[in-house]
PyMOL Python script that loads the backbone (N, CA, C, O; Angstrom):
from pymol import cmd

cmd.read_pdbstr("""\
ATOM      1  N   MET A   1      67.800  68.309 129.549  1.00  0.00           N
ATOM      2  CA  MET A   1      68.075  69.664 129.176  1.00  0.00           C
ATOM      3  C   MET A   1      66.865  70.551 129.387  1.00  0.00           C
ATOM      4  O   MET A   1      67.026  71.716 129.752  1.00  0.00           O
ATOM      5  N   GLY A   2      65.678  70.056 129.175  1.00  0.00           N
ATOM      6  CA  GLY A   2      64.486  70.867 129.327  1.00  0.00           C
ATOM      7  C   GLY A   2      64.300  71.342 130.755  1.00  0.00           C
ATOM      8  O   GLY A   2      63.857  72.466 130.994  1.00  0.00           O
ATOM      9  N   VAL A   3      64.645  70.466 131.718  1.00  0.00           N
ATOM     10  CA  VAL A   3      64.504  70.822 133.128  1.00  0.00           C
ATOM     11  C   VAL A   3      65.489  71.932 133.491  1.00  0.00           C
ATOM     12  O   VAL A   3      65.160  72.809 134.289  1.00  0.00           O
ATOM     13  N   LEU A   4      66.675  71.906 132.924  1.00  0.00           N
ATOM     14  CA  LEU A   4      67.685  72.926 133.193  1.00  0.00           C
ATOM     15  C   LEU A   4      67.235  74.295 132.683  1.00  0.00           C
ATOM     16  O   LEU A   4      67.417  75.297 133.374  1.00  0.00           O
ATOM     17  N   LYS A   5      66.655  74.349 131.492  1.00  0.00           N
ATOM     18  CA  LYS A   5      66.167  75.607 130.933  1.00  0.00           C
ATOM     19  C   LYS A   5      65.020  76.163 131.771  1.00  0.00           C
ATOM     20  O   LYS A   5      64.988  77.355 132.076  1.00  0.00           O
ATOM     21  N   VAL A   6      64.090  75.306 132.136  1.00  0.00           N
ATOM     22  CA  VAL A   6      62.935  75.750 132.919  1.00  0.00           C
ATOM     23  C   VAL A   6      63.372  76.235 134.286  1.00  0.00           C
ATOM     24  O   VAL A   6      62.897  77.265 134.764  1.00  0.00           O
ATOM     25  N   SER A   7      64.277  75.499 134.918  1.00  0.00           N
ATOM     26  CA  SER A   7      64.718  75.905 136.253  1.00  0.00           C
ATOM     27  C   SER A   7      65.538  77.196 136.198  1.00  0.00           C
ATOM     28  O   SER A   7      65.475  78.002 137.126  1.00  0.00           O
ATOM     29  N   THR A   8      66.305  77.403 135.129  1.00  0.00           N
ATOM     30  CA  THR A   8      67.075  78.637 134.978  1.00  0.00           C
ATOM     31  C   THR A   8      66.149  79.836 134.825  1.00  0.00           C
ATOM     32  O   THR A   8      66.365  80.874 135.450  1.00  0.00           O
ATOM     33  N   VAL A   9      65.128  79.696 134.003  1.00  0.00           N
ATOM     34  CA  VAL A   9      64.159  80.777 133.822  1.00  0.00           C
ATOM     35  C   VAL A   9      63.414  81.014 135.119  1.00  0.00           C
ATOM     36  O   VAL A   9      63.188  82.162 135.502  1.00  0.00           O
ATOM     37  N   TRP A  10      63.029  79.949 135.798  1.00  0.00           N
ATOM     38  CA  TRP A  10      62.285  80.080 137.056  1.00  0.00           C
ATOM     39  C   TRP A  10      63.141  80.784 138.108  1.00  0.00           C
ATOM     40  O   TRP A  10      62.640  81.658 138.816  1.00  0.00           O
ATOM     41  N   LEU A  11      64.405  80.425 138.224  1.00  0.00           N
ATOM     42  CA  LEU A  11      65.300  81.074 139.178  1.00  0.00           C
ATOM     43  C   LEU A  11      65.510  82.549 138.838  1.00  0.00           C
ATOM     44  O   LEU A  11      65.548  83.394 139.732  1.00  0.00           O
ATOM     45  N   ALA A  12      65.644  82.852 137.569  1.00  0.00           N
ATOM     46  CA  ALA A  12      65.812  84.253 137.163  1.00  0.00           C
ATOM     47  C   ALA A  12      64.571  85.068 137.530  1.00  0.00           C
ATOM     48  O   ALA A  12      64.693  86.187 138.028  1.00  0.00           O
ATOM     49  N   LEU A  13      63.382  84.519 137.288  1.00  0.00           N
ATOM     50  CA  LEU A  13      62.146  85.216 137.632  1.00  0.00           C
ATOM     51  C   LEU A  13      61.996  85.395 139.141  1.00  0.00           C
ATOM     52  O   LEU A  13      61.558  86.450 139.599  1.00  0.00           O
ATOM     53  N   MET A  14      62.352  84.387 139.904  1.00  0.00           N
ATOM     54  CA  MET A  14      62.275  84.493 141.365  1.00  0.00           C
ATOM     55  C   MET A  14      63.266  85.529 141.895  1.00  0.00           C
ATOM     56  O   MET A  14      62.961  86.243 142.851  1.00  0.00           O
ATOM     57  N   PHE A  15      64.448  85.618 141.285  1.00  0.00           N
ATOM     58  CA  PHE A  15      65.429  86.618 141.681  1.00  0.00           C
ATOM     59  C   PHE A  15      64.902  88.022 141.414  1.00  0.00           C
ATOM     60  O   PHE A  15      65.024  88.908 142.260  1.00  0.00           O
ATOM     61  N   ILE A  16      64.320  88.223 140.239  1.00  0.00           N
ATOM     62  CA  ILE A  16      63.758  89.538 139.895  1.00  0.00           C
ATOM     63  C   ILE A  16      62.616  89.887 140.837  1.00  0.00           C
ATOM     64  O   ILE A  16      62.535  91.018 141.316  1.00  0.00           O
ATOM     65  N   GLN A  17      61.745  88.946 141.106  1.00  0.00           N
ATOM     66  CA  GLN A  17      60.616  89.182 141.995  1.00  0.00           C
ATOM     67  C   GLN A  17      61.094  89.463 143.421  1.00  0.00           C
ATOM     68  O   GLN A  17      60.523  90.316 144.101  1.00  0.00           O
ATOM     69  N   GLY A  18      62.110  88.775 143.876  1.00  0.00           N
ATOM     70  CA  GLY A  18      62.625  88.971 145.224  1.00  0.00           C
ATOM     71  C   GLY A  18      63.318  90.307 145.400  1.00  0.00           C
ATOM     72  O   GLY A  18      63.334  90.847 146.506  1.00  0.00           O
ATOM     73  N   CYS A  19      63.886  90.848 144.349  1.00  0.00           N
ATOM     74  CA  CYS A  19      64.603  92.119 144.450  1.00  0.00           C
ATOM     75  C   CYS A  19      63.682  93.325 144.315  1.00  0.00           C
ATOM     76  O   CYS A  19      64.066  94.436 144.681  1.00  0.00           O
ATOM     77  N   SER A  20      62.493  93.127 143.804  1.00  0.00           N
ATOM     78  CA  SER A  20      61.595  94.268 143.658  1.00  0.00           C
ATOM     79  C   SER A  20      60.983  94.623 145.006  1.00  0.00           C
ATOM     80  O   SER A  20      60.825  93.755 145.866  1.00  0.00           O
ATOM     81  N   SER A  21      60.636  95.902 145.195  1.00  0.00           N
ATOM     82  CA  SER A  21      60.118  96.365 146.482  1.00  0.00           C
ATOM     83  C   SER A  21      58.628  96.051 146.638  1.00  0.00           C
ATOM     84  O   SER A  21      58.125  96.025 147.761  1.00  0.00           O
ATOM     85  N   GLY A  22      57.936  95.819 145.570  1.00  0.00           N
ATOM     86  CA  GLY A  22      56.510  95.505 145.650  1.00  0.00           C
ATOM     87  C   GLY A  22      55.639  96.753 145.710  1.00  0.00           C
ATOM     88  O   GLY A  22      54.413  96.649 145.684  1.00  0.00           O
ATOM     89  N   GLN A  23      56.250  97.925 145.788  1.00  0.00           N
ATOM     90  CA  GLN A  23      55.511  99.175 145.806  1.00  0.00           C
ATOM     91  C   GLN A  23      55.790  99.910 144.507  1.00  0.00           C
ATOM     92  O   GLN A  23      56.883  99.803 143.951  1.00  0.00           O
ATOM     93  N   PRO A  24      54.800 100.662 144.018  1.00  0.00           N
ATOM     94  CA  PRO A  24      55.050 101.411 142.792  1.00  0.00           C
ATOM     95  C   PRO A  24      56.076 102.510 143.054  1.00  0.00           C
ATOM     96  O   PRO A  24      56.139 103.039 144.164  1.00  0.00           O
ATOM     97  N   PRO A  25      56.859 102.854 142.075  1.00  0.00           N
ATOM     98  CA  PRO A  25      57.878 103.891 142.277  1.00  0.00           C
ATOM     99  C   PRO A  25      57.230 105.250 142.518  1.00  0.00           C
ATOM    100  O   PRO A  25      56.185 105.564 141.948  1.00  0.00           O
ATOM    101  N   ASP A  26      57.860 106.042 143.363  1.00  0.00           N
ATOM    102  CA  ASP A  26      57.365 107.389 143.624  1.00  0.00           C
ATOM    103  C   ASP A  26      57.581 108.243 142.387  1.00  0.00           C
ATOM    104  O   ASP A  26      58.612 108.147 141.721  1.00  0.00           O
ATOM    105  N   THR A  27      56.584 109.090 142.085  1.00  0.00           N
ATOM    106  CA  THR A  27      56.743 110.002 140.966  1.00  0.00           C
ATOM    107  C   THR A  27      57.512 111.219 141.461  1.00  0.00           C
ATOM    108  O   THR A  27      57.121 111.835 142.452  1.00  0.00           O
ATOM    109  N   PRO A  28      58.577 111.565 140.797  1.00  0.00           N
ATOM    110  CA  PRO A  28      59.369 112.707 141.253  1.00  0.00           C
ATOM    111  C   PRO A  28      58.634 114.016 140.993  1.00  0.00           C
ATOM    112  O   PRO A  28      57.884 114.141 140.024  1.00  0.00           O
ATOM    113  N   SER A  29      58.858 114.977 141.863  1.00  0.00           N
ATOM    114  CA  SER A  29      58.263 116.285 141.662  1.00  0.00           C
ATOM    115  C   SER A  29      59.001 116.976 140.524  1.00  0.00           C
ATOM    116  O   SER A  29      60.163 116.671 140.256  1.00  0.00           O
ATOM    117  N   PRO A  30      58.333 117.897 139.861  1.00  0.00           N
ATOM    118  CA  PRO A  30      58.997 118.565 138.739  1.00  0.00           C
ATOM    119  C   PRO A  30      60.262 119.289 139.204  1.00  0.00           C
ATOM    120  O   PRO A  30      60.259 119.984 140.220  1.00  0.00           O
ATOM    121  N   GLN A  31      61.301 119.117 138.469  1.00  0.00           N
ATOM    122  CA  GLN A  31      62.575 119.739 138.803  1.00  0.00           C
ATOM    123  C   GLN A  31      62.590 121.183 138.305  1.00  0.00           C
ATOM    124  O   GLN A  31      61.993 121.500 137.276  1.00  0.00           O
ATOM    125  N   LYS A  32      63.271 122.046 139.037  1.00  0.00           N
ATOM    126  CA  LYS A  32      63.451 123.407 138.564  1.00  0.00           C
ATOM    127  C   LYS A  32      64.430 123.381 137.400  1.00  0.00           C
ATOM    128  O   LYS A  32      65.399 122.621 137.389  1.00  0.00           O
ATOM    129  N   THR A  33      64.153 124.217 136.441  1.00  0.00           N
ATOM    130  CA  THR A  33      65.022 124.283 135.273  1.00  0.00           C
ATOM    131  C   THR A  33      65.573 125.696 135.134  1.00  0.00           C
ATOM    132  O   THR A  33      65.227 126.592 135.903  1.00  0.00           O
ATOM    133  N   VAL A  34      66.403 125.869 134.177  1.00  0.00           N
ATOM    134  CA  VAL A  34      66.993 127.170 133.905  1.00  0.00           C
ATOM    135  C   VAL A  34      65.928 128.138 133.405  1.00  0.00           C
ATOM    136  O   VAL A  34      66.072 129.351 133.558  1.00  0.00           O
ATOM    137  N   PHE A  35      64.865 127.614 132.811  1.00  0.00           N
ATOM    138  CA  PHE A  35      63.865 128.454 132.187  1.00  0.00           C
ATOM    139  C   PHE A  35      62.762 128.896 133.145  1.00  0.00           C
ATOM    140  O   PHE A  35      61.898 129.679 132.751  1.00  0.00           O
ATOM    141  N   ASP A  36      62.762 128.418 134.391  1.00  0.00           N
ATOM    142  CA  ASP A  36      61.722 128.798 135.345  1.00  0.00           C
ATOM    143  C   ASP A  36      61.616 130.310 135.546  1.00  0.00           C
ATOM    144  O   ASP A  36      60.501 130.831 135.537  1.00  0.00           O
ATOM    145  N   PRO A  37      62.717 131.037 135.725  1.00  0.00           N
ATOM    146  CA  PRO A  37      62.574 132.494 135.884  1.00  0.00           C
ATOM    147  C   PRO A  37      61.981 133.167 134.651  1.00  0.00           C
ATOM    148  O   PRO A  37      61.365 134.228 134.754  1.00  0.00           O
ATOM    149  N   LEU A  38      62.163 132.556 133.498  1.00  0.00           N
ATOM    150  CA  LEU A  38      61.619 133.146 132.271  1.00  0.00           C
ATOM    151  C   LEU A  38      60.138 132.830 132.096  1.00  0.00           C
ATOM    152  O   LEU A  38      59.405 133.622 131.504  1.00  0.00           O
ATOM    153  N   THR A  39      59.692 131.692 132.597  1.00  0.00           N
ATOM    154  CA  THR A  39      58.296 131.308 132.408  1.00  0.00           C
ATOM    155  C   THR A  39      57.373 131.853 133.490  1.00  0.00           C
ATOM    156  O   THR A  39      56.160 131.904 133.285  1.00  0.00           O
ATOM    157  N   GLN A  40      57.915 132.263 134.639  1.00  0.00           N
ATOM    158  CA  GLN A  40      57.072 132.793 135.702  1.00  0.00           C
ATOM    159  C   GLN A  40      56.324 134.050 135.271  1.00  0.00           C
ATOM    160  O   GLN A  40      55.124 134.137 135.533  1.00  0.00           O
ATOM    161  N   PRO A  41      56.958 135.033 134.625  1.00  0.00           N
ATOM    162  CA  PRO A  41      56.186 136.196 134.167  1.00  0.00           C
ATOM    163  C   PRO A  41      55.107 135.833 133.148  1.00  0.00           C
ATOM    164  O   PRO A  41      54.037 136.440 133.124  1.00  0.00           O
ATOM    165  N   LEU A  42      55.396 134.846 132.316  1.00  0.00           N
ATOM    166  CA  LEU A  42      54.389 134.420 131.340  1.00  0.00           C
ATOM    167  C   LEU A  42      53.187 133.800 132.036  1.00  0.00           C
ATOM    168  O   LEU A  42      52.048 134.048 131.640  1.00  0.00           O
ATOM    169  N   ASP A  43      53.425 132.993 133.072  1.00  0.00           N
ATOM    170  CA  ASP A  43      52.323 132.395 133.822  1.00  0.00           C
ATOM    171  C   ASP A  43      51.494 133.464 134.509  1.00  0.00           C
ATOM    172  O   ASP A  43      50.265 133.393 134.518  1.00  0.00           O
ATOM    173  N   ARG A  44      52.166 134.463 135.089  1.00  0.00           N
ATOM    174  CA  ARG A  44      51.431 135.557 135.732  1.00  0.00           C
ATOM    175  C   ARG A  44      50.616 136.334 134.715  1.00  0.00           C
ATOM    176  O   ARG A  44      49.480 136.717 134.995  1.00  0.00           O
ATOM    177  N   ALA A  45      51.183 136.571 133.533  1.00  0.00           N
ATOM    178  CA  ALA A  45      50.468 137.298 132.484  1.00  0.00           C
ATOM    179  C   ALA A  45      49.242 136.511 132.025  1.00  0.00           C
ATOM    180  O   ALA A  45      48.200 137.103 131.745  1.00  0.00           O
ATOM    181  N   ARG A  46      49.353 135.189 131.947  1.00  0.00           N
ATOM    182  CA  ARG A  46      48.195 134.376 131.562  1.00  0.00           C
ATOM    183  C   ARG A  46      47.097 134.458 132.624  1.00  0.00           C
ATOM    184  O   ARG A  46      45.913 134.520 132.294  1.00  0.00           O
ATOM    185  N   ASP A  47      47.493 134.458 133.899  1.00  0.00           N
ATOM    186  CA  ASP A  47      46.504 134.581 134.971  1.00  0.00           C
ATOM    187  C   ASP A  47      45.810 135.933 134.922  1.00  0.00           C
ATOM    188  O   ASP A  47      44.597 136.016 135.114  1.00  0.00           O
ATOM    189  N   VAL A  48      46.570 136.992 134.667  1.00  0.00           N
ATOM    190  CA  VAL A  48      45.976 138.324 134.550  1.00  0.00           C
ATOM    191  C   VAL A  48      45.023 138.375 133.361  1.00  0.00           C
ATOM    192  O   VAL A  48      43.950 138.973 133.441  1.00  0.00           O
ATOM    193  N   GLN A  49      45.421 137.745 132.257  1.00  0.00           N
ATOM    194  CA  GLN A  49      44.553 137.742 131.072  1.00  0.00           C
ATOM    195  C   GLN A  49      43.248 137.005 131.342  1.00  0.00           C
ATOM    196  O   GLN A  49      42.196 137.418 130.855  1.00  0.00           O
ATOM    197  N   LYS A  50      43.299 135.928 132.105  1.00  0.00           N
ATOM    198  CA  LYS A  50      42.075 135.213 132.472  1.00  0.00           C
ATOM    199  C   LYS A  50      41.161 136.108 133.299  1.00  0.00           C
ATOM    200  O   LYS A  50      39.945 136.106 133.107  1.00  0.00           O
ATOM    201  N   THR A  51      41.748 136.877 134.223  1.00  0.00           N
ATOM    202  CA  THR A  51      40.961 137.783 135.052  1.00  0.00           C
ATOM    203  C   THR A  51      40.325 138.874 134.195  1.00  0.00           C
ATOM    204  O   THR A  51      39.153 139.205 134.377  1.00  0.00           O
ATOM    205  N   VAL A  52      41.087 139.426 133.271  1.00  0.00           N
ATOM    206  CA  VAL A  52      40.562 140.474 132.389  1.00  0.00           C
ATOM    207  C   VAL A  52      39.452 139.923 131.505  1.00  0.00           C
ATOM    208  O   VAL A  52      38.433 140.584 131.308  1.00  0.00           O
ATOM    209  N   ASN A  53      39.636 138.737 130.979  1.00  0.00           N
ATOM    210  CA  ASN A  53      38.606 138.127 130.132  1.00  0.00           C
ATOM    211  C   ASN A  53      37.326 137.871 130.924  1.00  0.00           C
ATOM    212  O   ASN A  53      36.231 138.092 130.406  1.00  0.00           O
ATOM    213  N   GLN A  54      37.445 137.412 132.163  1.00  0.00           N
ATOM    214  CA  GLN A  54      36.273 137.161 132.994  1.00  0.00           C
ATOM    215  C   GLN A  54      35.544 138.467 133.296  1.00  0.00           C
ATOM    216  O   GLN A  54      34.315 138.518 133.269  1.00  0.00           O
ATOM    217  N   SER A  55      36.298 139.508 133.581  1.00  0.00           N
ATOM    218  CA  SER A  55      35.690 140.813 133.855  1.00  0.00           C
ATOM    219  C   SER A  55      34.977 141.346 132.620  1.00  0.00           C
ATOM    220  O   SER A  55      33.878 141.890 132.727  1.00  0.00           O
ATOM    221  N   ALA A  56      35.588 141.196 131.452  1.00  0.00           N
ATOM    222  CA  ALA A  56      34.959 141.650 130.210  1.00  0.00           C
ATOM    223  C   ALA A  56      33.681 140.866 129.938  1.00  0.00           C
ATOM    224  O   ALA A  56      32.690 141.439 129.483  1.00  0.00           O
ATOM    225  N   GLU A  57      33.693 139.577 130.208  1.00  0.00           N
ATOM    226  CA  GLU A  57      32.491 138.757 130.006  1.00  0.00           C
ATOM    227  C   GLU A  57      31.376 139.184 130.952  1.00  0.00           C
ATOM    228  O   GLU A  57      30.215 139.258 130.551  1.00  0.00           O
ATOM    229  N   ASP A  58      31.723 139.463 132.201  1.00  0.00           N
ATOM    230  CA  ASP A  58      30.714 139.927 133.162  1.00  0.00           C
ATOM    231  C   ASP A  58      30.126 141.261 132.735  1.00  0.00           C
ATOM    232  O   ASP A  58      28.917 141.466 132.832  1.00  0.00           O
ATOM    233  N   THR A  59      30.976 142.173 132.259  1.00  0.00           N
ATOM    234  CA  THR A  59      30.498 143.476 131.792  1.00  0.00           C
ATOM    235  C   THR A  59      29.606 143.310 130.574  1.00  0.00           C
ATOM    236  O   THR A  59      28.572 143.968 130.466  1.00  0.00           O
ATOM    237  N   ARG A  60      29.998 142.439 129.660  1.00  0.00           N
ATOM    238  CA  ARG A  60      29.200 142.191 128.454  1.00  0.00           C
ATOM    239  C   ARG A  60      27.813 141.653 128.815  1.00  0.00           C
ATOM    240  O   ARG A  60      26.810 142.049 128.221  1.00  0.00           O
ATOM    241  N   LYS A  61      27.770 140.760 129.779  1.00  0.00           N
ATOM    242  CA  LYS A  61      26.478 140.210 130.217  1.00  0.00           C
ATOM    243  C   LYS A  61      25.624 141.287 130.870  1.00  0.00           C
ATOM    244  O   LYS A  61      24.411 141.326 130.661  1.00  0.00           O
ATOM    245  N   ALA A  62      26.240 142.159 131.658  1.00  0.00           N
ATOM    246  CA  ALA A  62      25.494 143.230 132.313  1.00  0.00           C
ATOM    247  C   ALA A  62      24.930 144.206 131.288  1.00  0.00           C
ATOM    248  O   ALA A  62      23.788 144.646 131.413  1.00  0.00           O
ATOM    249  N   VAL A  63      25.721 144.544 130.281  1.00  0.00           N
ATOM    250  CA  VAL A  63      25.252 145.467 129.241  1.00  0.00           C
ATOM    251  C   VAL A  63      24.125 144.829 128.444  1.00  0.00           C
ATOM    252  O   VAL A  63      23.131 145.494 128.150  1.00  0.00           O
ATOM    253  N   ASP A  64      24.253 143.574 128.093  1.00  0.00           N
ATOM    254  CA  ASP A  64      23.196 142.878 127.348  1.00  0.00           C
ATOM    255  C   ASP A  64      21.909 142.828 128.141  1.00  0.00           C
ATOM    256  O   ASP A  64      20.832 143.034 127.582  1.00  0.00           O
ATOM    257  N   SER A  65      21.998 142.559 129.429  1.00  0.00           N
ATOM    258  CA  SER A  65      20.773 142.488 130.237  1.00  0.00           C
ATOM    259  C   SER A  65      20.133 143.853 130.382  1.00  0.00           C
ATOM    260  O   SER A  65      18.906 143.940 130.435  1.00  0.00           O
ATOM    261  N   GLN A  66      20.910 144.922 130.450  1.00  0.00           N
ATOM    262  CA  GLN A  66      20.350 146.264 130.535  1.00  0.00           C
ATOM    263  C   GLN A  66      19.693 146.660 129.219  1.00  0.00           C
ATOM    264  O   GLN A  66      18.663 147.334 129.221  1.00  0.00           O
ATOM    265  N   GLU A  67      20.280 146.246 128.091  1.00  0.00           N
ATOM    266  CA  GLU A  67      19.682 146.547 126.796  1.00  0.00           C
ATOM    267  C   GLU A  67      18.332 145.877 126.638  1.00  0.00           C
ATOM    268  O   GLU A  67      17.421 146.444 126.034  1.00  0.00           O
ATOM    269  N   ARG A  68      18.197 144.680 127.174  1.00  0.00           N
ATOM    270  CA  ARG A  68      16.924 143.961 127.073  1.00  0.00           C
ATOM    271  C   ARG A  68      15.931 144.450 128.117  1.00  0.00           C
ATOM    272  O   ARG A  68      14.746 144.125 128.035  1.00  0.00           O
ATOM    273  N   GLY A  69      16.385 145.216 129.086  1.00  0.00           N
ATOM    274  CA  GLY A  69      15.507 145.704 130.129  1.00  0.00           C
ATOM    275  C   GLY A  69      15.361 144.726 131.276  1.00  0.00           C
ATOM    276  O   GLY A  69      14.481 144.898 132.120  1.00  0.00           O
ATOM    277  N   ASP A  70      16.192 143.716 131.329  1.00  0.00           N
ATOM    278  CA  ASP A  70      16.156 142.750 132.423  1.00  0.00           C
ATOM    279  C   ASP A  70      16.841 143.345 133.657  1.00  0.00           C
ATOM    280  O   ASP A  70      17.522 144.367 133.584  1.00  0.00           O
ATOM    281  N   ASN A  71      16.642 142.687 134.763  1.00  0.00           N
ATOM    282  CA  ASN A  71      17.362 143.073 135.969  1.00  0.00           C
ATOM    283  C   ASN A  71      18.822 142.666 135.800  1.00  0.00           C
ATOM    284  O   ASN A  71      19.104 141.644 135.174  1.00  0.00           O
ATOM    285  N   PRO A  72      19.755 143.448 136.347  1.00  0.00           N
ATOM    286  CA  PRO A  72      21.162 143.045 136.225  1.00  0.00           C
ATOM    287  C   PRO A  72      21.429 141.727 136.937  1.00  0.00           C
ATOM    288  O   PRO A  72      20.840 141.442 137.980  1.00  0.00           O
ATOM    289  N   PRO A  73      22.320 140.929 136.368  1.00  0.00           N
ATOM    290  CA  PRO A  73      22.597 139.611 136.988  1.00  0.00           C
ATOM    291  C   PRO A  73      23.275 139.710 138.325  1.00  0.00           C
ATOM    292  O   PRO A  73      23.562 138.688 138.949  1.00  0.00           O
TER     293      PRO A  73
END
""", "prot")
cmd.dss("prot")
cmd.show_as("cartoon", "prot")
cmd.util.cbc("prot")
cmd.orient("prot")
């Protein structure tokens, strides 16, 4: 009986191994959803906010350097 159990498990494992492709599965690209048209303006607004924040930081640095009498960056 022990040989039958071992051979059954071995055959099952060989069947599983033989049916696999041996390559990792491809990761699917993100699917479009119903909410994509709603999130696109939000993404654009976040990008604009990043640009505004960077500009404000540059202006702040320029004002600070002028107050100290340093050359502008």
